[in-house]
C-alpha positions as CSV (number, residue, x, y, z in Angstrom):
1,M,127.1,52.8,116.8
2,A,123.6,54.5,117.4
3,D,124.4,55.2,120.9
4,D,127.8,56.4,120.2
5,Y,126.6,59.2,118.5
6,R,126.3,62.7,120.2
7,E,125.3,66.4,119.0
8,A,128.1,68.9,119.1
9,P,127.0,71.2,122.5
10,N,124.7,74.4,122.0
11,P,126.1,77.3,123.8
12,Y,123.0,78.3,124.3
13,T,121.4,75.3,126.2
14,P,120.7,76.2,130.5
15,P,123.4,74.7,132.6
16,A,123.1,70.8,133.2
17,A,121.0,70.8,135.5
18,A,117.6,69.7,136.9
19,L,115.4,71.6,139.3
20,E,113.6,69.2,141.7
21,T,110.8,69.7,144.6
22,A,111.2,68.7,147.9
23,P,109.8,65.8,148.9
24,P,106.4,66.2,151.7
25,D,108.4,65.6,154.5
26,D,110.3,68.3,154.2
27,L,107.3,70.6,154.7
28,A,106.9,70.4,157.5
29,E,108.8,73.5,158.3
30,T,108.3,77.1,155.9
31,Y,110.5,79.5,154.7
32,V,109.9,83.1,155.7
33,I,111.3,86.6,155.2
34,Y,110.9,89.8,157.1
35,R,111.0,93.7,155.7
36,Y,112.5,96.4,156.4
37,A,112.7,99.7,155.3
38,V,115.6,102.4,156.4
39,S,115.9,106.0,154.9
40,I,118.8,108.5,154.8
41,G,117.1,111.8,153.6
42,F,115.0,111.3,150.2
43,L,116.0,107.7,149.7
44,T,114.2,104.8,151.4
45,Y,115.6,101.4,151.2
46,Y,112.9,98.4,151.4
47,G,115.3,94.7,152.0
48,H,114.1,91.6,154.0
49,S,116.3,89.3,156.0
50,D,118.0,86.5,154.9
51,P,115.2,83.2,154.7
52,I,114.3,81.9,158.2
53,A,113.2,78.3,158.4
54,V,110.1,78.3,160.7
55,R,107.5,75.2,161.6
56,A,104.7,75.4,160.1
57,G,101.8,77.0,161.1
58,K,104.4,79.1,163.6
59,N,105.6,82.7,163.8
60,D,108.9,84.1,164.9
61,W,107.9,86.8,166.9
62,T,110.6,88.2,167.8
63,R,112.1,88.7,164.1
64,A,109.0,90.5,163.4
65,L,109.0,92.9,166.5
66,L,112.9,93.7,165.8
67,Y,112.3,94.2,161.8
68,S,109.6,96.2,162.3
69,L,111.0,98.6,164.9
70,L,113.7,99.2,162.9
71,S,111.5,100.3,160.2
72,L,109.5,102.3,162.4
73,L,112.7,103.9,164.1
74,L,114.4,104.6,160.7
75,G,112.1,104.1,157.2
76,W,109.6,107.0,157.4
77,W,112.2,109.6,157.3
78,G,112.5,109.7,153.3
79,L,109.8,111.0,151.5
80,P,107.4,110.1,149.7
81,W,108.8,106.6,150.0
82,G,109.7,106.2,153.6
83,P,106.4,106.0,155.5
84,I,105.0,104.2,152.5
85,R,107.9,101.2,152.9
86,T,107.3,101.5,156.8
87,I,103.8,100.7,156.7
88,Q,104.2,97.7,154.2
89,S,107.1,96.2,155.8
90,V,104.7,96.6,159.3
91,I,101.8,94.7,158.0
92,V,104.0,92.0,156.3
93,N,106.1,91.6,159.1
94,L,103.2,91.5,161.8
95,G,100.9,89.0,159.6
96,G,104.0,86.5,159.9
97,G,106.4,87.6,157.0
98,Q,106.4,86.6,153.4
99,D,106.7,82.7,152.8
100,V,109.0,82.1,150.4
101,T,108.9,78.3,150.9
102,P,108.3,77.5,147.4
103,L,111.5,79.1,146.2
104,Q,113.5,77.4,149.1
105,N,112.1,73.9,148.6
106,R,113.9,74.4,144.7
107,R,117.2,72.3,144.8
108,V,119.9,72.1,141.8
109,Y,121.1,68.8,141.6
110,K,123.5,66.5,139.2
111,V,125.7,68.7,137.6
112,E,127.0,67.1,134.7
113,N,129.9,69.2,134.1
114,P,130.8,71.9,137.0
115,G,133.5,73.5,134.8
116,A,131.2,74.0,131.7
117,K,130.9,77.5,130.5
118,W,127.7,78.7,128.6
119,T,127.3,81.9,126.9
120,C,124.7,84.5,127.5
121,P,122.4,85.2,123.8
122,K,122.1,88.8,125.0
123,C,125.4,90.0,125.3
124,N,127.5,86.7,125.0
125,Q,129.5,87.0,128.4
126,S,131.2,83.1,129.0
127,N,129.1,82.2,132.7
128,S,129.8,78.6,135.0
129,N,127.5,76.4,134.5
130,L,126.8,76.2,138.5
131,T,124.5,79.6,137.5
132,F,121.4,80.5,136.1
133,T,121.7,84.5,135.8
134,C,124.6,86.7,133.5
135,V,126.4,89.4,135.1
136,C,123.8,91.8,132.2
137,G,120.8,90.6,134.5
138,Y,119.9,87.8,131.5
139,R,118.2,84.6,133.3
140,L,117.6,80.9,131.9
141,V,114.9,80.1,134.5
């Protein structure tokens, strides 16, 4: 009888998922992002590419040069951040990009109830059990 006892679900608990790191054999490739800066008038946008899989110890110089060229052509126009972000993006790209492998190797698995909802403690908004971020910006993890 003790096994049948279940507590009422807590609306503030995170989604029913667990995070796991990838096994060591998947670490043969790394994921990098390349930065770019685009300026229009006084506004400067400092963005990045989607994560790109690259063999460990290798570089994707073609993409690094393309994003750097984009920054050099369109990034330096906005003052004062245009030149600053352009130089930052070129330095990151020519250094091989920004390594985001630890973020890419985390996987969500075993979602117990994908149709369930969780309530944000900050704004009381109902959110899907498949997301970790509320529309108000509150993050569970």
